[in-house]
C-alpha positions as a printed NumPy array, in Angstrom:
array([[  0.   ,   0.   ,   0.   ],
       [  3.035,   2.273,   0.119],
       [  5.777,   2.01 ,  -2.522],
       [  7.785,   5.086,  -3.511],
       [ 10.336,   3.203,  -5.577],
       [ 12.981,   0.463,  -5.511],
       [ 16.471,  -0.234,  -6.872],
       [ 16.814,   3.213,  -8.442],
       [ 13.322,   3.425,  -9.943],
       [ 11.826,   6.532,  -8.362],
       [  8.171,   7.536,  -8.623],
       [  9.024,  10.885,  -7.03 ],
       [ 11.843,  11.906,  -9.342],
       [ 11.54 ,  15.107, -11.33 ],
       [ 10.972,  13.157, -14.541],
       [  8.864,  10.01 , -14.15 ],
       [  8.295,   8.159, -17.41 ],
       [  6.632,   4.913, -18.467],
       [  9.885,   2.95 , -18.234],
       [ 10.32 ,   3.89 , -14.569],
       [  6.809,   2.683, -13.75 ],
       [  6.919,  -0.585, -15.721],
       [ 10.424,  -1.443, -14.522],
       [  9.334,  -0.839, -10.936],
       [  6.496,  -3.34 , -11.408],
       [  8.96 ,  -5.937, -12.69 ],
       [ 11.458,  -5.341,  -9.874],
       [  8.739,  -5.623,  -7.229],
       [  7.66 ,  -8.954,  -8.715],
       [ 11.192, -10.236,  -8.261],
       [ 10.692,  -9.529,  -4.567],
       [  7.316, -11.235,  -4.315],
       [  4.971,  -8.245,  -4.704],
       [  2.206,  -8.931,  -7.228],
       [  0.317,  -5.67 ,  -6.673],
       [  1.112,  -2.36 ,  -4.991],
       [ -0.029,   1.236,  -4.653],
       [  2.437,   3.629,  -6.353],
       [  3.02 ,   6.322,  -3.748],
       [  3.62 ,   9.987,  -4.541],
       [  4.701,  12.311,  -1.766],
       [  4.622,  16.055,  -1.104],
       [  5.467,  18.011,  -4.258],
       [  4.275,  20.877,  -6.421],
       [  0.872,  20.178,  -7.938],
       [  2.307,  20.128, -11.459],
       [  4.772,  17.385, -10.535],
       [  2.05 ,  15.27 ,  -8.913],
       [ -0.261,  15.695, -11.886],
       [  2.506,  14.738, -14.311],
       [  3.367,  11.531, -12.412],
       [ -0.301,  10.598, -12.131],
       [ -0.743,  11.028, -15.88 ],
       [  2.215,   8.715, -16.564],
       [  0.836,   6.005, -14.257],
       [ -2.549,   6.348, -15.929],
       [ -0.964,   5.903, -19.372],
       [  0.946,   2.781, -18.316],
       [ -2.161,   1.193, -16.799],
       [ -4.283,   2.016, -19.835],
       [ -1.77 ,   0.495, -22.251],
       [ -1.521,  -2.877, -20.499],
       [ -4.174,  -4.647, -18.374],
       [ -1.339,  -6.493, -16.619],
       [  0.015,  -3.152, -15.374],
       [ -3.45 ,  -2.097, -14.226],
       [ -3.714,  -5.289, -12.161],
       [ -0.262,  -4.639, -10.661],
       [ -1.192,  -1.08 ,  -9.645],
       [ -4.828,  -1.058,  -8.495],
       [ -4.683,   2.54 ,  -7.252],
       [ -2.326,   5.365,  -6.315],
       [ -1.491,   6.544,  -2.798],
       [ -0.818,  10.287,  -2.472],
       [  1.057,  10.877,   0.806],
       [  0.955,  14.61 ,   1.325],
       [  1.157,  17.496,   0.511],
       [ -1.579,  18.009,   3.113],
       [  0.547,  17.064,   6.134],
       [  2.148,  18.774,   9.124],
       [  5.27 ,  20.898,   8.544],
       [  6.324,  20.378,  12.181],
       [  9.75 ,  18.805,  12.74 ],
       [  9.484,  15.051,  13.141],
       [  5.913,  14.965,  11.904],
       [  6.956,  15.993,   8.396],
       [  9.651,  13.31 ,   8.125],
       [ 11.717,  13.885,   4.989],
       [  8.919,  15.813,   3.215],
       [  9.67 ,  19.386,   2.122],
       [  7.732,  21.789,   4.391],
       [  7.88 ,  24.548,   1.765],
       [  5.643,  22.466,  -0.517],
       [  2.976,  21.62 ,   2.051],
       [ -0.493,  23.145,   1.795],
       [ -3.982,  22.746,   3.26 ],
       [ -6.283,  20.101,   1.763],
       [ -8.233,  21.174,  -1.285],
       [-10.968,  19.193,  -3.019],
       [-10.335,  21.291,  -6.136],
       [ -6.74 ,  20.033,  -6.221],
       [ -7.919,  16.485,  -5.58 ],
       [-10.283,  16.805,  -8.555],
       [ -7.306,  17.778, -10.72 ],
       [ -5.389,  14.726,  -9.467],
       [ -8.295,  12.508, -10.43 ],
       [ -8.657,  14.146, -13.825],
       [ -4.983,  13.492, -14.552],
       [ -5.014,   9.94 , -13.214],
       [ -8.328,   8.777, -14.617],
       [ -9.767,   8.485, -11.109],
       [ -7.201,   6.064,  -9.679],
       [ -6.122,   8.014,  -6.591],
       [ -7.425,   5.582,  -3.974],
       [ -5.554,   6.62 ,  -0.8  ],
       [ -4.677,  10.091,   0.453],
       [ -2.628,  10.645,   3.614],
       [ -3.424,  13.873,   5.471],
       [ -2.775,  15.517,   8.826],
       [ -6.221,  15.863,  10.424],
       [ -5.36 ,  19.05 ,  12.313],
       [ -5.028,  21.138,   9.132],
       [ -7.726,  23.706,   8.306],
       [-10.492,  22.081,   6.29 ],
       [ -9.26 ,  18.524,   6.957],
       [-12.557,  17.243,   8.372],
       [-14.578,  18.604,   5.459],
       [-11.986,  17.2  ,   3.002],
       [-12.096,  13.791,   4.694],
       [-15.872,  13.651,   4.538],
       [-15.86 ,  14.573,   0.833],
       [-13.231,  11.99 ,  -0.176],
       [-14.709,   9.247,   1.977],
       [-18.039,   9.855,   0.275],
       [-16.337,   9.117,  -3.039],
       [-14.892,   5.842,  -1.792],
       [-11.345,   7.133,  -1.321],
       [ -9.4  ,   5.879,   1.698],
       [ -8.374,   8.844,   3.823],
       [ -5.375,   7.902,   5.955],
       [ -4.052,   9.843,   8.931],
       [ -0.306,  10.404,   9.113],
       [  2.615,  12.843,   9.305],
       [  0.553,  14.741,  11.828],
       [  0.83 ,  16.733,  15.044],
       [ -2.825,  16.305,  15.95 ],
       [ -4.688,  16.169,  19.225],
       [ -6.737,  13.139,  20.211],
       [ -9.886,  15.181,  19.525],
       [ -8.716,  15.99 ,  15.992],
       [ -8.07 ,  12.298,  15.338],
       [-11.575,  11.426,  16.498],
       [-13.125,  14.155,  14.355],
       [-11.363,  12.841,  11.255],
       [-12.454,   9.265,  11.954],
       [-16.026,  10.443,  12.502],
       [-15.773,  12.079,   9.063],
       [-14.71 ,   8.793,   7.448],
       [-10.923,   8.313,   7.825],
       [-10.166,   4.574,   7.743],
       [ -6.398,   4.114,   8.019],
       [ -3.293,   5.268,   9.882],
       [ -0.22 ,   5.715,   7.664],
       [  2.938,   3.992,   9.04 ],
       [  1.736,   4.412,  12.615],
       [  4.528,   5.31 ,  15.023],
       [  6.485,   7.145,  12.338],
       [  5.976,  10.594,  10.859],
       [  5.539,  11.845,  14.431],
       [  7.337,  14.222,  16.747],
       [ 10.288,  12.794,  18.678],
       [  8.618,  13.864,  21.933],
       [  4.866,  13.624,  22.583],
       [  2.734,  14.233,  25.671],
       [  2.601,  11.046,  27.712],
       [ -1.182,  11.125,  27.363],
       [ -3.328,  12.023,  25.616],
       [ -1.592,  11.996,  22.228],
       [ -2.455,  11.078,  18.656],
       [ -0.79 ,   7.643,  18.791],
       [ -3.005,   6.431,  21.631],
       [ -6.056,   7.898,  19.912],
       [ -5.336,   6.012,  16.678],
       [ -4.498,   2.753,  18.441],
       [ -7.7  ,   2.895,  20.487],
       [-10.101,   3.527,  17.598],
       [-11.26 ,   0.229,  16.083],
       [-12.58 ,   2.049,  13.029],
       [ -8.982,   2.647,  11.913],
       [ -6.746,   0.025,  10.384],
       [ -3.034,   0.807,  10.705],
       [ -0.022,   0.231,   8.494],
       [  3.4  ,  -0.475,   9.979],
       [  6.899,  -0.278,   8.467],
       [  8.396,  -3.464,   9.871],
       [ 11.903,  -3.1  ,   8.446],
       [ 13.682,  -3.271,  11.802],
       [ 14.589,   0.434,  11.624],
       [ 11.314,   2.33 ,  11.827],
       [  9.817,   0.479,  14.795],
       [ 11.485,  -1.528,  17.574],
       [ 10.127,  -5.057,  17.976],
       [  8.433,  -4.285,  21.313],
       [  6.698,  -1.212,  19.861],
       [  5.466,  -3.195,  16.855],
       [  4.243,  -5.955,  19.174],
       [  2.231,  -3.619,  21.38 ],
       [  0.754,  -1.719,  18.443],
       [ -0.347,  -4.841,  16.566],
       [ -1.808,  -6.304,  19.755],
       [ -3.888,  -3.133,  20.091],
       [ -5.022,  -3.191,  16.469],
       [ -5.363,  -6.959,  16.156],
       [ -4.304,  -9.007,  13.163],
       [ -7.405,  -8.071,  11.14 ],
       [ -6.655,  -4.336,  11.278],
       [ -2.846,  -4.46 ,  10.942],
       [ -1.117,  -3.966,   7.593],
       [  2.551,  -4.417,   6.724],
       [  4.055,  -1.898,   4.304],
       [  7.593,  -1.47 ,   3.056],
       [  7.451,   2.291,   2.332],
       [ 10.366,   1.411,   0.058],
       [ 12.209,   4.367,  -1.437],
       [ 14.104,   4.467,  -4.72 ],
       [ 17.37 ,   3.776,  -2.892],
       [ 16.035,   0.545,  -1.398],
       [ 18.076,  -2.416,  -2.577],
       [ 21.054,  -0.286,  -3.682],
       [ 24.635,  -0.64 ,  -2.342],
       [ 25.744,   1.363,   0.719],
       [ 26.863,   4.931,   0.015],
       [ 25.757,   8.554,  -0.275],
       [ 23.177,   9.464,  -2.908],
       [ 21.509,  12.667,  -4.121],
       [ 17.721,  12.35 ,  -4.27 ],
       [ 14.774,  14.621,  -5.116],
       [ 13.254,  13.663,  -1.755],
       [ 15.371,  14.694,   1.192],
       [ 18.408,  15.723,  -0.87 ],
       [ 21.533,  13.899,   0.315],
       [ 20.654,  10.421,   1.605],
       [ 22.951,   7.727,   2.948],
       [ 22.372,   3.986,   2.569],
       [ 24.232,   2.416,   5.485],
       [ 25.723,  -1.053,   5.801],
       [ 22.504,  -2.592,   7.121],
       [ 20.287,  -1.054,   4.432],
       [ 18.933,   1.826,   6.52 ],
       [ 18.214,   5.117,   4.713],
       [ 19.008,   8.33 ,   6.592],
       [ 19.453,  11.967,   5.678],
       [ 23.228,  12.254,   5.357],
       [ 24.864,  13.381,   8.588],
       [ 21.798,  12.659,  10.71 ],
       [ 19.746,   9.838,  12.156],
       [ 16.539,  11.022,  10.469],
       [ 15.071,   8.19 ,   8.419],
       [ 14.421,   8.942,   4.741],
       [ 12.064,   6.132,   3.827],
       [ 12.699,   2.426,   3.973],
       [ 15.525,   0.515,   2.329],
       [ 13.811,  -2.854,   2.512],
       [ 11.309,  -4.911,   0.535],
       [  7.963,  -6.03 ,   1.906],
       [  9.246,  -9.614,   1.963],
       [ 12.162,  -8.516,   4.147],
       [  9.673,  -6.802,   6.474],
       [  7.599,  -9.959,   6.675],
       [ 10.694, -12.015,   7.529],
       [ 11.701,  -9.477,  10.215],
       [  8.267,  -9.713,  11.829],
       [  8.415, -13.51 ,  11.949],
       [ 11.974, -13.538,  13.362],
       [ 11.665, -10.752,  15.93 ],
       [  8.054, -10.672,  17.155],
       [  5.321, -12.987,  18.353],
       [  3.52 , -12.776,  14.98 ],
       [  3.779, -16.068,  13.086],
       [  4.161, -16.593,   9.368],
       [  0.461, -17.049,   8.565],
       [ -0.767, -13.837,  10.286],
       [  2.235, -11.917,   8.903],
       [  1.286, -12.977,   5.379],
       [ -2.289, -11.906,   6.092],
       [ -1.058,  -8.482,   7.23 ],
       [  0.981,  -8.104,   4.036],
       [ -1.559,  -9.356,   1.505],
       [ -5.212, -10.106,   2.218],
       [ -5.685,  -7.321,   4.788],
       [ -4.637,  -4.513,   2.412],
       [ -6.521,  -6.176,  -0.457],
       [ -9.68 ,  -6.202,   1.625],
       [ -9.277,  -2.557,   2.665],
       [ -8.72 ,  -1.559,  -0.959],
       [-11.814,  -3.501,  -2.026],
       [ -9.929,  -5.746,  -4.453],
       [-12.523,  -8.373,  -5.292],
       [-11.425, -11.924,  -4.63 ],
       [ -7.843, -11.099,  -3.657],
       [ -8.288, -12.335,  -0.121],
       [ -5.844, -15.242,   0.141],
       [ -5.71 , -18.891,  -0.836],
       [ -9.392, -19.585,  -1.374],
       [-11.325, -21.142,  -4.261],
       [-12.072, -18.627,  -6.983],
       [ -9.345, -16.174,  -5.948],
       [ -6.863, -15.033,  -8.586],
       [ -3.76 , -17.231,  -8.323],
       [ -1.344, -14.514,  -7.231],
       [  1.268, -16.71 ,  -5.585],
       [  4.828, -16.469,  -4.346],
       [  7.034, -19.541,  -4.04 ],
       [  9.79 , -18.726,  -1.564],
       [ 12.619, -20.301,   0.395],
       [ 13.473, -19.598,   4.015],
       [ 17.07 , -20.275,   5.033],
       [ 18.385, -21.258,   8.451],
       [ 18.845, -17.587,   9.397],
       [ 15.21 , -16.784,   8.614],
       [ 15.888, -14.863,   5.405],
       [ 13.234, -15.397,   2.724],
       [ 14.101, -15.36 ,  -0.981],
       [ 11.688, -15.55 ,  -3.892],
       [ 11.963, -18.496,  -6.251],
       [  8.889, -17.821,  -8.362],
       [  6.126, -15.222,  -8.602],
       [  2.806, -15.895, -10.314],
       [  0.057, -13.445, -11.248],
       [ -3.332, -14.96 , -12.103],
       [ -1.625, -18.336, -12.413],
       [  1.01 , -17.082, -14.85 ],
       [  4.691, -17.035, -13.937],
       [  5.984, -13.463, -14.092],
       [  9.307, -14.097, -12.345],
       [ 11.517, -17.162, -12.025],
       [ 14.793, -17.077, -10.082]])
């Protein structure tokens, strides 16, 4: 539900073309992902509209690409500019929510923007949430500096998801109340978690998923374009100078501020199984059928009769690492190791 890029293919670069999008689909399949939500982050409206138009063109030209990218996730620009809450997003490009801008996104994309992450404390956020929810769009709460009351107001208006809960938040929060407790306590919200071993400690992940329950917990990679690349310093359009360290963590160079995830969803799944109480079967559910159900993808709810045969054949070694041997989409092999 949250893929910004992988192995150099960047959906948030200044010039996204069809090759970037199609190559990203192929690379994700090599890592066991049969479908994902291309994720665009805070940027000028023109840049967002241009990327959306490219994704629309790729999907329209090939039904296989449309299946691989059921909808787009726009994360920002309607988020908090506060330090910590904004993450690596550029505060100069942030702006209040606007249904007129959303309409322009949908016009450019052909109506495929299916998730929008917002900070619920922004002016007009409740009205915006109610409007988008009425159109069937998933409004997700994240990168915020909200009060518990503002969280509740957004959920009352139709918000259904928390974006990478526990991240995109201030380093220091009031002990209670705060927006994390409010989101964990509300059963109307599902929550996504970046389980790469860097964004959340194992004990934090354990407590949060206990609160949400398996049914309302979703694993995401939040993979950035630098994910899967060798260690070193890189220049990126998001965050500027970013360092990939020896363990695959992405940080703004010279700091400890995370700049997206450097791991695949399969790596996240393996980390969950190795380091938490969540077993393989519920971890797979969190990574596949739970997001499919939230997105309303008909039939894509696991290994059941009549479901599309989107399958991953994988091998787990003695250290717990999982590698993909074969990926199938609708019963057809799309990757073979």
